[in-house]
N, C-alpha and C positions, 0 to 999 in steps of 0.2 A: 623555523619554525612554523608549522600554519596554525593560527589563531585568528581571532576575531579580528584584531587590526591589518594581520597580513591579507587578509582574503579582501578587507575590505578597498585595500591599498592594489589588488589586482584586478577584481569583478565590481562589476555595479549591477546591482539587481534591480530591475524594471518589474514593480510590483503589479501592475496593469496586467504582463501577458505571463512573467515567470520564470521570465529568463536572463538568464546570467550574460553578461557583456564584458568583453575583454578592456581593460584600462591598461592596460599595456602591451608592448608588442613583445613575441615571446620569441617568436623563430619567422622563418618566410612564410608560414602556411598559419600563425598564429600572430594575429595582428593587431592591434588598438581598434575598438569599434566594432568588434566580429563578435558573432553572439559563439561563446564558451559551450564546449559541450557535443554531444551528439546522444542520437538517440542507439543503444546497444539491444540487439534481439538479441543476442546470448546472455542478457542479464534480466531477463525478465520483463522490458519495456522500460526500465529506467536511465536519464540522461544523466549520463557520463562526462565527467571532464577528468583530462589527462595534465598535470603539471607535477615537475617534480620528481618529474619519472613514476610515477604512481597513479591509480584512478580513483577518484572520487565519483560520489553519488552527488548530483545536481541540487538535490534537495536536503543534502545533510550539508552544504555549503551555504545555501541559503538560510536554515536553518542558523545556523552560527555565526555569519553576519548578521544579523539581526539579532539576535537573544545572547551570544556570547556563550553556549554549551553547545554541548553534544551531546543528544540523548542518544540512548542505545537503541529505541524505534522511533520509526517516525511513522505517520500515517497518512496515506492520501484520501481524505476523506470520503471521494467520489468516487474511487476504484482506477482514477487513471495515471499511473503509474508516472507518467511527462507533463501532468498539471502539474507544475511547481509555484502557484500561487499561492500565498502566502496563507490565506483564507482557505486553503483544500489541503495543508499542513496542520498536524497536530502531534504532540509529545505524546508516547502512550507509554504504559508496559506490554509486556508479549501478552497474556491474555486478551488485552482489548484489542493489540493489532491482528491478532488470529481471530478475533470474533468481524474483523471486515475485510476476512477473507474472501475470496473466490469459491465458486467452486472446485473441488478438489480433481485433478485430472485423472485420478483411478473412478471418481464415482461414476457409476454403468447408469442410473437413472436419469442425468442428468437437473437436479434438485436437491439443494444441500440440505443434508438430513433425511433425506430421504431412501429408503434402503427396501429391495426385494429379499423376503423373508420366504425362502423355498419351502422350509419343514412347516410353516404356518402357513402358507400362500396366500400374504398378507404383506403389503405394502409397513416397512414401521419406520418410525422417528424416532432419532436419535438428535440430541445437539448437544454439542460439550462447550465446556465453560468451565476454566481453570483446571483444564487436564480433567474434570470429570463429565462422566458421560451421562444427559437427563434424558428419559424415555417420555417420549412423546404420545406413546399407543403404538397399535397395531389397526389397519385399514384395508378395509377390500376396496375401495376406491381410491386410485390416487389424486383425486383433487382434494379430498377428504385429509390426506397426508401430505400434503403439500400446505394448505392451509393451517395444520395442526402446526407443520415445521417454522412456518413466518412467527404465529402467535406466539411459540414457544422461544423461539431467536429475539422476538421482541422484548419478550419477561426476562428472558435472562442477558442477553446483550446491553439491552439499552439505547443510548447515541452511539452505540460503537456497531449496531446490528445491520447485515449486509445480506441481501437476498439475492442479490445479480446470481447470473450464472456464468 
């Protein structure tokens, strides 16, 4: 059974680097002292560790090793999904996790919350919080729309705000 005790038995966590180290030899490929896990390009840049015939996210292993709980959502504060230092991780709810997300791949402007409105021939600003869209206005100038989106995100998202592209 995978729990805090078991995880601390098979892994060591380096707080300075955020890296998990195997404490046990599990096979000819996984030996005691080796770094546990690898960056999986197919899972969005998270470090994944495979053991007991299952893949686990390293940040979730680390959280459970330290705090003994498995939160549904863990946020990487700096947005770097491979940075598993404890000071970069925080337990959040779904809404808080969404606030710290990157710009959507479907976004055509390249700026979070800023969209071109063909009917009005202006840049419009919408920011989502708790599944509700908040309107920030319509602007002729893209820079004004971007600044409005930033201010609205700060107001609505607080410490979970992320302006990164």
